[in-house]
N, C-alpha and C positions, 0 to 999 in steps of 0.2 A: 504493500499501499503506500502511494507516494503521498507525501505531505505538502500540501500548496502553501502553507505559512513559510515563509522563509527564515533561516537561523537567525540568530541573533548580530553576526557580523554582516550578512546582507541588508539588515533592517536599519545599521547603523547610519548608512547615507541617507535613508529617505526620513528617519528620526530626526537628523542634524537639521535635515533641511527646514524642518519645521520650525524650530528654534531660530532660523536665520535672521528673522525680522527684530531680534533683539528683546523680544517681550515675553513676559512671563508665561508659560504653560501649563496645564497641568497634565499629568500623563495620560490620565483618560482620555483628554482631548485630542493629544498627540496620537494616542491608538487609533481613535476614529479617523482623524484625516489621513494617516497612513494608510488604514484598511482601503480608504476610497482611492487613494494614490497609486496602491498595488491592486486594486479592483479586485478583492477578495470577496468571496460570496458570502452570505449569512453563515452557512455552516461553518464555514473557515474561520471565520470571526467568533464563531462562539464555542468551536472544539474546545474540550476541556484536555488537559492534561492526563494521564492514567491515574493519578493521586485524585483528581475530580475537583479539587481545589482552586484550581487557578486555570483561564484558558490560556490556550498555546499561545497565540497573540499578545496577551498581556505579559506572559513570559517572558518570553522574548523582546519586545521592546524595553521590559524593566531591566533586562541582563545588557541591551544595547544603552540604555541611560547609565547603568553602573560603570560601564565599562568607560562612558566618555568622561563622566565626573571623575573616576581616578586617571585619565588622561588630560585633564584640566580643560577639556573642551566645554562642561556644562557645568553649572553650581546650582545648589540647591537653595531657594529659596527661603520654603516652608516644607512640611510634607505632601509628597508627590505633586508638587510645583516647580519647574526648572525655568533657567534662562541659560544663554549661551554667554559665553564668558570673552 
């Protein structure tokens, strides 16, 4: 079975582009815009990880954000809200 939601490395650039305007963005809003940009279906957007606790898209976008924070590209404004540095 092939998974349509890209891995977090592939999501890094689309996620970073969402922050390019310099404004603060909630991770939930970024996920929604990335899903539209990548033309993901509703089934792909709502697909859960095997644990059943988080969607695959939410998990991968979160990891992309974590690694961009560690790399100094994004900063946390408050919980779940980030901006480009």
